[in-house]
N, C-alpha and C positions, 0 to 999 in steps of 0.2 A: 814459382809465382807465374799464372799465365796470364799477359796481358793485353790487350788491345790498344795502339795508340790510332786512333780518329785523324786523319791529317798528316800529308808527307811531304809539307814545306820543311824549311830548316828546324825550325821550332821542331814538328814531330819525329825528323829523322835523327836529330841531337837526342831526345829523347828515348826514343827506341834504343840507339847507340847507348845510351849510358844503360838504360835498363838493361839489354843485352850484355853490358859488360859484369852486373851484377849477377848474373847466371838464371836470370830470367828468362823465360821461354814468349817472344812478342811474335805479335802479328800488326801489321802497318795495313791500314787502310786509304786508298789516295782515289778520289773520285775522279780524277784528270787524268790522261793515258800516261803522263809523265811525272816522275816524282820533283819535288821543287819549290813548288809553287809560285812565289815571286821570283824565286832563284831560278826557275827553271831555263833551261834552255830552248835557242828557235835556231831551225837551219835557215839560215840567208842565201840560201844556193850556193856562192864561193867561198862560205865560211859558218861555223857555228859560233852563236857568242850567247850570252844573256838575254832571256827576251824584254827584262827592265834593267834599270841601269843599279848597279854596283861600285862601291869601294871599299876597302882596308883601311883603317887611320893607325898611325905608329902605337895609340895609346889601346888600341882592340887587343888587349890580353885575352878575353876569352876566345875569341874567334880564334887569333895568331894560336893560342896555346892548342885549339882543335885540330888546328892544320898540322901544328906540329906532331901531336897524338896519330895523326894518318899519316904521317910520311910527306907533308907535303912542304915543310918550311922552306925547304931549297928554290919550291915554285912561284914563291913569293916575289913581285917585280916591285921597286918603289918608283915616284917621281916625283919632282917640281912640278905642280900645275900651276894654272892660271887662273881667276875668275874675273868677269865683267859685269855692269850693270846698263843697261840699255834706259835710257830715258830722255824724254824730250829730243828725240829725232837724235842721237847721238849714241854710241860704245864709250864706256869709258873704263879703262884697266882700274881692279879692286883687288889686283894680286898681293898688293904687300903694303906697310905701313906708310911709304911715299905717296902710292897713288890712293892711299886714303887720304893723306895731306892737300893734292891738287884735286881734287872731287870738285867738283864746280858747282853741284848744285846744294852744297851745306856752307855755310858762311865760317868763319874763325871760330868764332863761337860756339856754332853748333857742332863742330867737329870736338871742339873740346867738352862738351858736354855729353857728346854721343862714345869720346873715346874713354869719360870716366866712366860713364854707365856702364861699358863694358867689363872694365875692372871690377865695378862693383856685383854686375852679375856672375862674372865668373869665379871672383875669390870672396865677396861677402853675402851674396844675397842668401835668403833661407829658402830653399824650392820649395818646401811644403806651404810657408805663405802663398805661394805667387799661383797657386790653386785657388788661391780666392779674390783676385784681382785679376781684370782682364790685360791682353797685353797691351789693349789701346790706352789703358789708363798707364800702365805701369810704363809704360812707353814714353808715354807724352809728359808725366810728370818726371821723369829722368832726363829725358831731351830735348823738350821744350814740342810745344805744338807745332811750331814750322818744320823743324827737323824732321817729326813725326808725320807730317804731311807729305814733305817730300820725299823721306827714304823708305820709313817705314809702313806706311800705312798701302803705298801700291803693291808693297810684298807681301803681305797678310791679303790684300784682296787678288791676288795671284794665286796665291797657295789657298786659303779657305772659302773664297769668294763669299757665298751667305753668312760663313761663319765668323769672316776676319774680327766682328767686334763682338765675338762670342769666346774667343779662344782664349784661355788661361795664360798667364805671364810666363807658367812653367816652361812652356813651349819654348819661346823666346830663351829661356836660362838655359835651356837643353842642347839648343841649338849653337848657342853662343859658345858652351863649354864646348862641342865637341869639334866645335869648326876652330877652334882658337888653341884646342889641345894639339890639333894636326901642324900647327904653326911653328916652324922654326923660332926657336926663342933669337936667332942672329938675323935671320934675314925676315923674319916674320910672314913668309910664304910657306902656304900648304905642301904639305908631303903626304901624298896618297899611294896605296898599294892596290894591287889586282894578283891572282893568280892564273899565271899561265895556264892559257887555256878556257880561262872563268870558271865560271861554278859550274858549267858539265862536270869538271873533272872533280871537283869535290862531291860532288853528289854520288857520280860513281862510285867513288872511293867508299864514300859512307853506307852505299847500298851491296858493296860487296865485304866490308866488314860487318856488314850486318848479316848478311847471308851465309858468311864465314863462322860467325855465331850461331846458328839455326834458327835466324827469323825469318819471317814470311812476310814479305814484302808484296801487296796486291795493289796494282794500279788499275783504272778503269771500273774500280770497286764502289760503287754508292750506297753509303752506307742510308738506311733506311728507317731502322729502329733502335733503339736500345733499350731495354724493359730487366728489369728484374726477372732471374732466373727462377722459372716455380719449382717447386720442390719434385724431385724424381721426373723432371721432365724428360722426354725423348727428343735430343738432337738429331739434324739430318748431320752435322760433323761435329761431333761431339768429342771431349779431347780423351785422350787413353785415361782408361780408368773409371770409377762411376762418377756422375755429375754431380758436385759439388751446387751445395744449396747456399742463399746470400750472395751468388755472383749476376752478371750480366748477362744477358744474351742480346748480341748483334745479330741484325738482319743484313743482310747486304745484298746486291745485286752487279752483279758480272756484267761483263761484255756484251755476253750473249744475253741479256734480259733474265736469266735464272737466277731466283732468289734465293739464297743460302741462309742458313743460321748458323753462329756457332758460341761457345762460353765462356766466359772470361772470369776470373778472380778479381780484375781492375780493369777498368777502361778509363782512357786520359783520350779527352776530348780537346783538340787544341785550337779548334776554327772558332767564331765569334759567337759567343753565346746565345744571338737569336739565332744562331743553325742551331746551336743545342737543343732549344726549345720544340724546335720542329719535330726533332727524330728522337728525342728522348722522352720514355714514358711518365707519366704524370707526378709517379711516385718521386720522382727524380727532379721537378719543377721547384720545389723550394732550394733544391741545390743551386740551380740556377739564378733564383733569386737571389739568393745570399750573395753567390757571385758578381751578379749585376750589382749589388747594393754596397758591395766592399770595392766595386771597380767601376766607378760611375763612366769613366771613358767608353763603357762597353756600348753605349747609348746614342753614339753618332761615330759614324765611318767617312774618311774620305774613300772616294774609289778614283782610278785612273783611268783616262783612255788616252793612250800614248801612240802617238805617229813617230815611226823607225823608218830613216829613212840611211841607206847606204852611198856612198856619191863618190865621185871620180878624184873630188878633190875637197879639203874642209871649207868651210865656211867663217870659223873665228878662230883666234888661238889659246880660245880659254877652255877649261873644262868643264866650267857650269858658266854659263850668262843669266845671273838675275832679271827680269824685267819690271821696272818698274814702268810703265804704259798701260794703263786702263786700256788702251782701245786694241792691244795686240793679245788674242785671243788663247794665251800659251800659259803655262806657270812658269817655263823658262827653256834655258835650251842646254843638253848635256851633249857636248862633244865628246864622245868619249875616246874617239880614240887620239884626243890630247892628253890622255891619259896612258893607255895600253898602248900596245908596240904596234901600228898597223901591218907592218910588213909582217911579223911574228904571227898575228891572232884575224887578222881582217883581207888578209889577202893582199894590203895596199889602198885597201877602199877606205873613206871614212866614215864611222856607223855615229851616226846622231838620233838622239830621244827627244821627243817636244813633247813633255806629258802635258794632260789638260786636267786637273785635277775638278771632281766635283763630288756633292753629296753621294753615298752609296746609293740613296734610293733616289737620284735624278733620273728624270724621261730620258736625258741624252746618253743613257747604256742601252736605251732601246734603237737608238741612232743607226741606222747603216754607216757599214766603213766607209764607202762611200761619199756621205754627207759628213762624218765626223772628219775624213781628211781635206775635203775641198773648205771646210770651216778651217782647219789647224794651217792650211794653206794661203789661203785668200785672206783670212783675216789675222793672220798669225805670221808664218814664216815671209811671207812676201811684204808685210809693215816692217821687216826689217831688212829682207833681203829684194828690194822690187824688180829686181831681173832674175831671182830664181825659177829658173825649168822645173818642173816637178817630170818632164818627162826623160830627162838624163838621170833619173835616179837609177841602181841599178837594182837595188831594193826598196818598197815603200809599202808599208803595213802597219793596220793600225791593232795595237793590244791592248787587251783592257783585264780591269780587276775589278771589281767592286767592293770588295772590302781589304783594303790598306793600310790604313792607320787610324786606329782610333784617338778619336780628338778629346784633348783633357780641356773639357768647355769650363765656363769660370762655374764654382760650387755656388748653387742657390743656399739662402739660410745659414753659409759658413759651414758647410759641408766639411768631414776631413778627406784627408786624402785617399789615396789607392792605398789596400793593407797590403803587408809583405807579402811573399808567396807563401800561399794556405798551407796548411797543417793537411796530411793527405784526409782524403774523403773517400770510404770505402761504400759500393765498389765503384763509384763513377764520378771522375774528377775533372772536373772543368781546368783547362791551364792555356791561357793564350794571352796573346799581346795587350791586351789591355789591361794586364798585371804588373804592366813595366811603370816604374815609379821615375818621375823626375826627369824625364830620357824622351828622344827622338825614337823614331822606329828604325833598325838597324841589326844586320844577322850579329853583329857582336853581343849588344843585348838581347838579342833573341836567347844566344848560347849561354850568356851568363843568367839568364832568368831559369833555363831548365838546372844549369848548374846550381842554382840558389834552392830549388824547390828538391833537388836530391838530396843537398845538405841536409837540409832541415828535415827532411824523412829518412835521415838514412837510416837509423834504426826499423820503421817500419817497412822500407823496404830491401835490409838486409837478406 
């Protein structure tokens, strides 16, 4: 089978890798100049590391399995990390169970209820039912109004902004499951991992395996139209042999501006369905509609503008600093070099990510880098560290992504949860992260989604 994969992020690359491993002839299209999507690398000057922040957890079996398959298991590094919480003008350690017991913003009763809520959420709760109740309602019921207002509400507002009271409780369930799965049973402290050299090396290995299997990887290749192939059509870049009927024609524009057309028996579209609707022929719109009905998270996405800094010295001892102060215009502070080894990975510099999540349709995405940077420093970082001098940063840049995370909003009218991975639809199939069930967005779940898709459709793709 000749197949096209549209989108060169981790999902698209893993899917292409799996298809090529089954003996299919694969072309992959990525509109950006480099592969990787949210996992793409960035040149910071003295070093190269990920454009956005990522970590690996011990229970990420799908991703770790892929790394092993790629011969990269020995490149995994593990470290116990710290977590902080900033509120009411103070930094609070939240790295272990003892820190939680000392946390001053909650009473003893609040802590007991919160601890019981975490046990219930991670061991007993039915995640499917949690699509039908908001995180606000569920957490208030479990933890109490005071604990919700003091602890949870600031975090939800920082993460989801205008969606904070609409997000379904399943997001909290998935977050707690992932967080507490990373904590050791003895110390109650996170153990996180990364690959030496970052995702750049994982992407390079995937690309090399694909090319060795005969796949074609096209970057700076913008897909402009996907349409049914007309019987007997003459294509500019036809496959060997006669043109088959019933497939897809993919029109795409390269970096030189020239538009070309290729024909495929099967096309997989891995970006958000709203982007599929823009390029797909009307004949495929019923499939787009069906995907959106089955996966309602596709209706709303969070995007991110992330200020990234490389500094001479670290600012905190934490890998993640959660921010529970609404006056600080940041979602959090991720100090990557409190996880990765700065001597080996960042030439000794401290690498910080300062994300600000927004609605994907927010006008804030049109702001200049200078405007975003000024706001995140003056109304963000300087409210945490008044003496911070941005002129001393060795690197300072704003990284943006409009479609980061599909949002599990509360279902109106008791609608059901997302469908399982779909049965293959020919010749045009959407497969994207809106199909993740009861999950946060991370690369382990993306790899697992591809594996489930291939497993369900193993006979059709054999």
